[in-house]
Every structure is written in C-alpha cells, then in structure tokens.
C-alpha positions in Angstrom: 3.0 -15.4 -12.0 0.3 -15.2 -9.0 2.9 -13.6 -6.8 3.8 -11.1 -9.9 -0.2 -10.3 -10.3 -1.0 -10.1 -6.7 2.1 -8.0 -6.0 1.4 -5.5 -9.1 -2.4 -5.3 -7.9 -1.3 -4.6 -4.7 0.5 -2.0 -5.6 -1.8 -0.4 -7.9 -4.3 -0.5 -5.0 -2.1 0.0 -2.4 -3.7 3.5 -1.7 -7.0 2.0 -1.0 -5.3 -0.4 1.8 -6.2 -3.4 -0.4 -2.5 -3.3 -1.7 -1.6 -4.2 2.0 -3.1 -7.5 2.2 -2.8 -8.2 -1.3 1.0 -7.2 -1.3 1.1 -9.7 2.1 -0.2 -12.8 -0.1 2.4 -11.9 -2.9 5.2 -11.8 -0.8 4.7 -14.9 0.4 4.1 -16.3 -3.1 6.7 -14.7 -4.3 9.1 -15.9 -1.5 7.6 -19.3 -2.5 8.7 -18.8 -5.8 12.1 -17.9 -5.2 12.8 -21.2 -3.1 11.6 -23.1 -6.3 13.3 -21.3 -8.8 16.6 -22.2 -7.1 15.9 -25.7 -7.5 14.6 -25.5 -11.2 16.6 -22.6 -12.2 14.0 -20.8 -14.5 11.6 -17.8 -13.5 13.8 -16.3 -11.4 13.7 -12.9 -13.0 9.5 -12.9 -12.4 9.7 -14.2 -8.1 12.2 -11.3 -7.8 9.4 -8.5 -9.5 6.9 -10.0 -7.4 8.9 -10.1 -4.4 9.8 -6.4 -5.1 6.4 -5.2 -6.1 4.6 -7.0 -3.1 7.0 -4.8 -1.0 6.5 -1.8 -2.6 2.7 -2.2 -2.1 2.7 -3.2 1.8 5.2 0.0 2.3 2.9 2.3 0.4 0.1 0.9 1.9 1.5 1.4 5.6 2.8 5.2 4.6 -0.8 5.9 3.1 -2.0 4.6 6.9 0.1 6.7 8.2 -0.5 10.0 6.5 -4.3 9.3 7.1 -3.9 9.2 11.0 -1.5 12.3 10.8 -4.2 14.2 8.6 -6.9 13.0 10.7 -4.6 13.8 14.2 -4.0 17.5 12.7 -7.8 18.2 11.5 -9.7 16.6 14.0 -10.9 20.1 15.2 -12.6 20.5 12.0 -14.7 17.6 12.1 -18.3 19.4 12.6 -21.2 19.7 10.5 -21.1 22.5 8.4 -20.4 23.1 5.0 -17.8 22.3 2.9 -16.0 25.5 2.8 -16.1 25.8 6.5 -14.1 22.4 6.8 -11.8 23.4 4.0 -11.0 26.7 5.8 -10.5 24.9 9.0 -8.3 22.4 7.3 -6.2 25.1 6.0 -5.6 27.0 9.2 -5.1 23.6 11.1 -2.1 22.9 8.8 -0.4 25.9 8.3 
C-alpha cells in the first residue's frame, strides 16, 4: 500500500521534480511487493499499480527535466535584466 501511495503522490508531483525520487522509492517498494505477492498470492493488483504509477512518475519527471533544459538552452539570450514584457517578447522570438 505504501508503494501505491508513493507512486500516486510521485506521479502527481512529478512536474515539480519531487515525483522522481518518490517514484524511485515507490518502484523499489512495488517490486518488493510483487515479490511478496508471488509468495502470498494476494495484493498483486495493488503491487502492479504501484510499479506502473512509480515508473510513470519517474518518466514524467525525466521528461520535465529534459524540457526545462531544452527551454533554458533555447532562451538563454533572454536572461537579462528588464521587464517581463521584454522577456516574453524575446522568448517568442527565440522559439519561433
């Protein structure tokens, strides 16, 4: 159950980079739960759901990180003091 909660919370917070570490912990606990379900025969659905949500949290966090690096790379000429209007205009020019 803890793995499922960590996976769900990790997935919902993955756009804030918190989901990645929570997803990793949830994945470890989910795999451990899968191993336990082979022995006991109960709770397999929750364990699979925990593994799936944890993997999704890790993937979404990684994609957000890649997109943030890409955005920063393409708009680094806009990082200078000035108004917000100048910044948004520069970003539009850099991304088109």
